[in-house]
Z-matrix of the N, CA and C atoms (Angstrom, degrees):
N
C 1 1.448
C 2 1.525 1 111.23
N 3 1.308 2 117.11 1 -42.07
C 4 1.458 3 120.54 2 179.75
C 5 1.520 4 110.86 3 -60.59
N 6 1.320 5 117.93 4 -40.90
C 7 1.466 6 121.35 5 -179.69
C 8 1.525 7 110.95 6 -62.06
N 9 1.309 8 117.61 7 -37.76
C 10 1.465 9 121.73 8 178.75
C 11 1.530 10 110.92 9 -65.90
N 12 1.303 11 116.81 10 -43.07
C 13 1.467 12 121.13 11 178.78
C 14 1.518 13 110.46 12 -63.33
N 15 1.313 14 117.29 13 -45.87
C 16 1.464 15 121.37 14 178.78
C 17 1.525 16 110.47 15 -62.36
N 18 1.324 17 117.61 16 -41.28
C 19 1.470 18 121.00 17 178.17
C 20 1.527 19 110.49 18 -62.44
N 21 1.318 20 117.81 19 -42.71
C 22 1.462 21 120.91 20 178.06
C 23 1.524 22 111.49 21 -63.78
N 24 1.310 23 117.27 22 -41.58
C 25 1.464 24 120.87 23 178.39
C 26 1.520 25 110.77 24 -63.88
N 27 1.307 26 117.51 25 -36.62
C 28 1.465 27 121.80 26 178.07
C 29 1.521 28 110.56 27 -64.57
N 30 1.305 29 116.88 28 -42.37
C 31 1.466 30 120.84 29 178.43
C 32 1.529 31 110.10 30 -63.86
N 33 1.309 32 117.69 31 -43.95
C 34 1.465 33 121.11 32 -179.66
C 35 1.524 34 110.84 33 -61.57
N 36 1.312 35 118.03 34 -35.87
C 37 1.461 36 122.00 35 -178.58
C 38 1.523 37 113.63 36 -82.82
N 39 1.318 38 118.35 37 -8.83
C 40 1.465 39 122.71 38 -176.57
C 41 1.528 40 110.82 39 -74.01
N 42 1.330 41 116.58 40 111.14
C 43 1.465 42 121.41 41 -178.23
C 44 1.520 43 112.56 42 -72.93
N 45 1.310 44 118.27 43 -15.93
C 46 1.450 45 121.58 44 -177.74
C 47 1.518 46 114.41 45 -88.20
N 48 1.306 47 117.07 46 3.07
C 49 1.460 48 121.03 47 -176.29
C 50 1.532 49 108.80 48 -130.06
N 51 1.341 50 118.17 49 106.35
C 52 1.469 51 119.18 50 179.05
C 53 1.530 52 111.08 51 -63.95
N 54 1.324 53 114.74 52 140.81
C 55 1.463 54 120.58 53 -177.12
C 56 1.526 55 110.04 54 -138.73
N 57 1.316 56 115.39 55 155.06
C 58 1.460 57 122.02 56 178.46
C 59 1.520 58 108.41 57 -129.08
N 60 1.331 59 115.63 58 129.35
C 61 1.455 60 121.75 59 175.13
C 62 1.522 61 107.92 60 -116.94
N 63 1.320 62 116.13 61 117.85
C 64 1.457 63 121.81 62 174.53
C 65 1.523 64 107.28 63 -103.91
N 66 1.325 65 116.18 64 132.22
C 67 1.460 66 119.20 65 178.22
C 68 1.521 67 109.00 66 -141.68
N 69 1.319 68 115.85 67 163.72
C 70 1.455 69 121.93 68 -179.39
C 71 1.523 70 109.24 69 -132.71
N 72 1.314 71 114.95 70 172.12
C 73 1.463 72 120.91 71 -179.51
C 74 1.518 73 109.95 72 -120.13
N 75 1.295 74 121.07 73 125.34
C 76 1.447 75 125.57 74 9.84
C 77 1.521 76 113.59 75 -83.80
N 78 1.332 77 117.43 76 -9.99
C 79 1.456 78 119.68 77 -177.23
C 80 1.512 79 111.10 78 76.17
N 81 1.309 80 115.86 79 168.63
C 82 1.458 81 120.05 80 178.48
C 83 1.518 82 110.75 81 -128.34
N 84 1.317 83 117.10 82 -38.12
C 85 1.464 84 121.72 83 -177.46
C 86 1.528 85 109.94 84 -104.69
N 87 1.314 86 116.27 85 -43.47
C 88 1.463 87 121.58 86 -178.79
C 89 1.522 88 107.96 87 -108.03
N 90 1.315 89 115.17 88 104.47
C 91 1.460 90 121.33 89 -178.98
C 92 1.523 91 111.15 90 -98.95
N 93 1.316 92 116.92 91 -175.16
C 94 1.464 93 121.69 92 -178.42
C 95 1.530 94 113.93 93 -56.57
N 96 1.316 95 117.77 94 -37.84
C 97 1.472 96 119.97 95 -179.40
C 98 1.526 97 111.14 96 -66.93
N 99 1.327 98 117.25 97 -39.87
C 100 1.466 99 120.72 98 179.35
C 101 1.521 100 111.17 99 -69.13
N 102 1.330 101 116.63 100 -40.27
C 103 1.474 102 120.17 101 177.49
C 104 1.525 103 109.64 102 -63.25
N 105 1.320 104 117.38 103 -43.15
C 106 1.468 105 121.04 104 179.01
C 107 1.528 106 110.50 105 -61.24
N 108 1.326 107 117.00 106 -42.55
C 109 1.466 108 120.48 107 178.62
C 110 1.529 109 109.68 108 -61.51
N 111 1.324 110 116.68 109 -44.46
C 112 1.466 111 120.36 110 -179.77
C 113 1.527 112 111.27 111 -64.20
N 114 1.330 113 117.41 112 -38.59
C 115 1.475 114 119.98 113 176.79
C 116 1.529 115 111.02 114 -61.59
N 117 1.321 116 116.10 115 -39.94
C 118 1.468 117 121.17 116 -178.30
C 119 1.528 118 112.25 117 -74.21
N 120 1.315 119 117.56 118 -43.62
C 121 1.465 120 121.91 119 -171.59
C 122 1.520 121 114.37 120 -98.61
N 123 1.316 122 116.91 121 -20.30
C 124 1.461 123 120.58 122 -173.36
C 125 1.517 124 112.52 123 -72.52
N 126 1.300 125 115.35 124 136.81
C 127 1.460 126 122.14 125 174.80
C 128 1.526 127 107.05 126 -118.98
N 129 1.323 128 116.34 127 139.05
C 130 1.468 129 121.47 128 -177.12
C 131 1.527 130 109.83 129 55.38
N 132 1.322 131 115.48 130 36.34
C 133 1.461 132 122.06 131 -176.52
C 134 1.515 133 109.62 132 -115.08
N 135 1.325 134 115.64 133 121.43
C 136 1.458 135 121.86 134 173.25
C 137 1.516 136 107.48 135 -97.91
N 138 1.334 137 115.67 136 128.74
C 139 1.456 138 120.91 137 -179.05
C 140 1.520 139 108.61 138 -116.07
N 141 1.322 140 116.18 139 125.44
C 142 1.461 141 121.24 140 -178.42
C 143 1.520 142 109.76 141 -124.83
N 144 1.328 143 114.81 142 125.70
C 145 1.460 144 122.11 143 175.42
C 146 1.524 145 107.38 144 -86.70
N 147 1.317 146 116.44 145 118.29
C 148 1.458 147 121.69 146 -177.24
C 149 1.522 148 113.52 147 -83.06
N 150 1.324 149 117.35 148 -8.27
C 151 1.456 150 120.39 149 -176.99
C 152 1.524 151 110.41 150 100.62
N 153 1.329 152 116.95 151 -150.27
C 154 1.466 153 119.55 152 -177.46
C 155 1.521 154 112.39 153 -67.09
N 156 1.307 155 115.66 154 138.24
C 157 1.459 156 120.02 155 177.19
C 158 1.507 157 110.81 156 177.18
N 159 1.314 158 114.55 157 159.07
C 160 1.459 159 119.34 158 178.70
C 161 1.516 160 109.81 159 -127.93
N 162 1.294 161 117.91 160 -114.61
C 163 1.451 162 121.25 161 -168.23
C 164 1.532 163 114.43 162 -78.02
N 165 1.311 164 118.77 163 -43.11
C 166 1.457 165 120.24 164 -173.93
C 167 1.526 166 109.51 165 -114.08
N 168 1.325 167 116.34 166 84.85
C 169 1.465 168 121.59 167 -172.95
C 170 1.524 169 114.83 168 -60.81
N 171 1.349 170 120.53 169 -33.53
C 172 1.463 171 118.08 170 177.48
C 173 1.533 172 113.33 171 -59.66
N 174 1.315 173 117.49 172 -27.14
C 175 1.465 174 119.84 173 175.00
C 176 1.516 175 111.25 174 -82.24
N 177 1.329 176 117.18 175 -36.11
C 178 1.462 177 121.52 176 -176.73
C 179 1.529 178 112.89 177 -77.38
N 180 1.317 179 117.09 178 -38.39
C 181 1.467 180 120.92 179 -171.62
C 182 1.531 181 112.97 180 -140.09
N 183 1.325 182 119.67 181 53.91
C 184 1.472 183 119.39 182 -176.88
C 185 1.525 184 113.44 183 -61.87
N 186 1.317 185 118.06 184 -42.56
C 187 1.472 186 120.53 185 -178.66
C 188 1.528 187 110.86 186 -67.90
N 189 1.319 188 117.58 187 -39.28
C 190 1.466 189 121.00 188 179.28
C 191 1.521 190 111.18 189 -65.88
N 192 1.326 191 117.20 190 -37.43
C 193 1.469 192 120.96 191 177.21
C 194 1.523 193 109.95 192 -65.02
N 195 1.323 194 116.89 193 -46.49
C 196 1.475 195 120.55 194 179.50
C 197 1.521 196 110.67 195 -60.80
N 198 1.319 197 117.52 196 -43.43
C 199 1.464 198 120.96 197 -179.83
C 200 1.529 199 111.10 198 -65.27
N 201 1.324 200 116.83 199 -41.66
C 202 1.466 201 120.65 200 -179.97
C 203 1.523 202 110.92 201 -64.52
N 204 1.322 203 117.33 202 -44.05
C 205 1.471 204 120.65 203 178.46
C 206 1.517 205 111.64 204 -64.36
N 207 1.333 206 116.83 205 -43.28
C 208 1.464 207 120.87 206 179.03
C 209 1.524 208 110.65 207 -60.72
N 210 1.328 209 116.45 208 -45.59
C 211 1.471 210 120.84 209 179.70
C 212 1.530 211 111.01 210 -64.12
N 213 1.311 212 117.56 211 -44.88
C 214 1.459 213 121.75 212 -176.34
C 215 1.524 214 111.21 213 -67.04
N 216 1.319 215 117.26 214 -39.00
C 217 1.455 216 120.90 215 -177.19
C 218 1.536 217 113.33 216 -75.98
N 219 1.329 218 116.91 217 -17.80
C 220 1.473 219 118.50 218 -177.51
C 221 1.502 220 113.77 219 -85.45
């Protein structure tokens, strides 16, 4: 488990690999502390707050997810 966490942190810090983090409030898996860590440590990382949402964001914010992906990919 530790190796997986370290590998994920390495990817987040990699400036050569663009990444997108979508999160919601209050969220279920990615809370304020995790978003703050990603803002501090993330390189080439775009972070988008989708608004209200909990565990299953595609049900809570489908239009916001589509808009965020469209914007990020363009």
